[in-house]
C-alpha positions in Angstrom: 14.5 -22.0 3.4 12.9 -19.0 5.2 9.5 -17.8 4.1 10.8 -14.5 2.6 13.4 -16.5 0.6 10.8 -19.0 -0.6 8.7 -16.1 -2.0 11.7 -14.4 -3.6 12.7 -17.7 -5.3 9.3 -18.0 -7.0 9.3 -17.2 -10.7 6.5 -15.8 -13.0 6.1 -16.4 -16.7 3.0 -15.6 -18.7 0.9 -15.0 -15.6 1.8 -18.3 -14.0 3.8 -18.2 -10.8 6.0 -21.3 -10.1 7.4 -22.3 -6.7 9.5 -25.2 -5.7 8.3 -26.5 -2.3 11.2 -27.3 0.0 11.2 -30.3 2.3 11.3 -27.9 5.3 7.8 -26.7 4.4 6.2 -30.2 4.2 3.6 -31.8 6.4 3.9 -35.5 5.6 3.4 -35.8 1.8 1.9 -32.4 1.2 3.0 -28.8 1.8 1.8 -27.1 4.9 -1.7 -25.7 4.2 -0.9 -22.2 5.3 1.9 -22.0 2.7 -0.5 -23.3 0.0 -3.0 -20.6 0.9 -0.3 -17.9 1.1 1.1 -18.8 -2.4 -2.4 -18.5 -3.9 -2.8 -15.1 -2.3 0.7 -14.0 -3.4 -0.2 -15.0 -7.0 -3.5 -13.0 -6.9 -2.6 -9.8 -5.1 -1.1 -8.2 -8.2 -4.6 -8.3 -9.7 -5.8 -5.8 -7.1 -2.6 -4.0 -6.1 -4.4 -1.1 -4.4 -6.9 -3.1 -2.5 -6.4 -5.0 0.8 -7.5 -8.6 0.9 -10.7 -9.2 2.9 -11.3 -12.9 2.6 -9.6 -16.1 1.3 -11.4 -19.4 0.8 -9.2 -22.4 -0.1 -10.0 -26.0 -1.0 -7.0 -28.3 -0.5 -7.7 -30.7 -3.4 -4.6 -32.8 -3.5 -1.0 -33.2 -2.1 1.1 -30.2 -2.8 4.8 -31.1 -3.4 7.6 -30.6 -5.9 7.3 -27.6 -8.2 3.8 -26.1 -8.3 2.2 -23.5 -10.6 -0.4 -20.9 -9.6 -2.5 -19.0 -12.0 -4.7 -16.2 -10.8 -7.5 -14.4 -12.7 -10.1 -11.7 -12.0 -13.6 -13.1 -11.7 -15.2 -9.7 -11.3 -13.9 -6.1 -10.9 -16.2 -3.6 -9.3 -15.8 0.0 -8.1 -14.5 -1.0 -4.7 -14.0 -4.7 -4.8 -12.2 -7.4 -6.9 -13.1 -11.1 -6.8 -10.3 -13.3 -8.0 -9.5 -17.0 -8.2 -6.2 -18.8 -7.9 -5.7 -22.4 -9.1 -2.6 -24.3 -8.0 -1.5 -27.2 -10.2 1.3 -29.8 -10.3 2.2 -33.1 -11.8 -1.0 -34.6 -10.4 -3.3 -32.0 -11.7 -5.3 -29.5 -9.6 -3.8 -29.3 -6.1 -5.7 -26.3 -4.6 -8.4 -23.8 -5.6 -8.8 -20.4 -3.9 -11.4 -17.6 -4.1 -10.0 -14.3 -2.9 -11.9 -11.1 -2.2 -10.2 -7.7 -2.2 -12.1 -4.6 -1.0 -11.4 -0.9 -0.4 -12.0 0.6 3.1 -15.2 2.7 3.3 -16.8 4.9 5.9 -19.6 3.2 7.9 -21.9 4.1 10.8 -21.0 0.7 12.4 -17.6 0.0 13.9 -17.2 -2.9 16.5 -15.5 -6.2 17.1 -17.0 -8.5 19.7 -14.0 -10.8 19.7 -12.2 -10.6 23.0 -8.9 -12.3 23.2 -8.4 -15.2 25.7 -7.1 -14.2 29.1 -3.6 -15.8 28.8 -0.1 -14.8 29.7 2.3 -13.0 27.4 4.8 -14.8 25.2 7.6 -14.5 27.7 5.7 -16.4 30.3 4.4 -19.5 28.5 6.2 -22.7 27.4 6.9 -24.1 23.8 4.0 -25.7 22.1 5.9 -28.8 20.9 7.7 -30.9 23.5 11.4 -31.5 22.7 11.1 -29.6 19.4 8.8 -32.3 17.9 6.2 -31.6 15.3 6.0 -31.7 11.5 8.9 -30.4 9.3 7.1 -27.1 8.5 6.6 -26.2 12.2 10.3 -25.6 12.5 9.7 -22.3 10.5 7.7 -20.9 13.4 8.0 -20.1 17.1 4.9 -21.5 18.8 4.1 -21.3 22.5 1.1 -22.9 24.2 -0.8 -20.3 26.3 -4.0 -22.2 27.0 -5.5 -25.6 26.5 -3.7 -28.9 25.9 -1.1 -30.0 23.3 -1.8 -32.8 20.8 -2.4 -36.4 22.1 -3.2 -35.2 25.6 -6.5 -37.0 25.9 -8.1 -33.6 26.8 -11.8 -33.4 27.5 -12.2 -30.4 25.2 -10.4 -29.0 22.1 -9.8 -25.3 22.8 -6.2 -24.2 22.4 -4.6 -20.8 22.6 -1.1 -20.3 21.1 1.3 -17.4 20.7 3.1 -17.8 17.3 5.3 -15.9 14.9 7.6 -16.5 11.8 11.1 -17.2 12.8 12.1 -15.4 9.7 12.7 -11.8 10.8 12.6 -10.7 7.2 9.1 -11.9 6.7 6.8 -9.0 6.0 4.0 -8.1 8.4 1.4 -8.3 5.6 -1.6 -10.4 4.6 0.5 -13.1 2.7 2.8 -13.7 5.7 -0.1 -13.6 8.1 -2.0 -16.2 6.1 1.2 -18.4 6.0 1.3 -18.2 9.8 -2.3 -18.5 10.8 -2.8 -22.2 10.0 0.5 -23.3 11.8 -1.0 -25.0 14.9 -2.3 -28.6 14.6 -6.1 -28.9 14.6 -7.6 -28.3 18.0 -9.2 -31.8 17.9 -5.8 -33.4 18.2 -5.6 -32.3 21.9 -8.3 -34.9 22.5 -6.3 -37.7 20.8 -4.8 -40.4 23.0 -2.4 -41.7 20.3 -0.9 -40.4 17.1 -3.4 -40.2 14.2 -3.6 -38.8 10.7 -5.4 -35.6 9.9 -5.9 -33.7 6.6 -7.1 -30.1 6.1 -9.8 -30.0 3.5 -11.1 -26.4 3.4 -10.1 -23.2 5.0 -11.8 -19.8 5.1 -10.0 -16.8 6.5 -11.4 -13.3 6.9 -9.0 -10.3 7.4 -10.6 -7.9 9.9 -8.3 -5.0 9.3 -6.1 -3.7 6.5 -3.6 -2.4 9.1 -1.7 -5.6 10.0 0.8 -4.8 12.7 2.1 -6.3 15.9 5.1 -6.2 18.3 8.1 -8.5 17.9 6.1 -10.4 15.2 3.9 -12.2 17.8 0.2 -13.1 17.1 -2.2 -14.9 19.5 -4.3 -17.7 18.0 -7.3 -19.5 19.5 -8.5 -22.7 17.7 -11.6 -24.4 19.0 -13.0 -27.7 17.6 -16.8 -27.3 17.7 -17.7 -30.7 16.1 -16.1 -34.0 15.4 -18.6 -36.3 13.6 -18.4 -39.0 10.9 -14.6 -38.6 10.6 -14.6 -34.8 10.1 -14.0 -31.9 12.5 -15.1 -28.3 12.1 -13.2 -25.7 14.0 -13.3 -22.0 14.6 -10.1 -20.0 14.4 -9.3 -16.4 15.7 -6.1 -14.4 15.6 -5.1 -11.2 17.5 -2.0 -9.1 17.5 0.2 -8.5 20.5 -2.1 -5.8 21.8 -5.0 -8.4 21.7 -6.7 -6.6 18.8 -8.5 -8.9 16.4 -6.9 -9.3 13.0 -8.4 -12.5 11.5 -11.2 -15.0 12.0 -11.7 -18.3 10.1 -13.2 -21.7 9.9 -11.7 -25.0 8.8 -12.9 -28.5 7.8 -10.5 -31.3 8.8 -10.6 -35.0 7.9 -9.8 -37.2 10.9 -8.4 -40.7 10.3 -8.7 -42.0 13.8 
């Protein structure tokens, strides 16, 4: 099921949005984390229909599978901002908790972005990220090309990976929900240092939208994921995303549990 079809198939009753998670969007025993975050944002954006989302903070509490419910509520509504929460639940209780920040654009004396894109080749000149179409089930919903760094289980000396990626679904909107569903698609950067298969699990994810004008050419976005620490069985990584013109659109951080 394509991303746009999955959203269209969701139903809402009494402020609770329900979605059946297809097997094609699974990552082991849980749904792909980017989809979980996107469903939380999709449930909350009607609370601030005229404001762009500025930040999303998600805690992945438990395995997301089967039919899940998402309830969003306003925490505070100001003149230019709305803070909202979205709680995803299922048969096993709370599965994810998100805090979402929406904010109007405003005039400012400051305007800069010191976030240069990595110097890598364009999408037409780099190979597929997954060898022989391998990867988790959900990854088949995206086109991913490795533009810099090493793929998982390469025994690399560092964990710094650049990837061109896009929804295969041509009907997926170029908006914040679709971008959030895409941004977490690459495996954690630390996996490029693995020498054998190993389990990982995303615990938290924070994403900041740097613009309310999300646009790109041919649906391509460039991501750079860098693992900055790996200690005591956890890795902390920085994440950045640019459009096809190498303009920054998102920045984030993620905490990942490593079972190796």
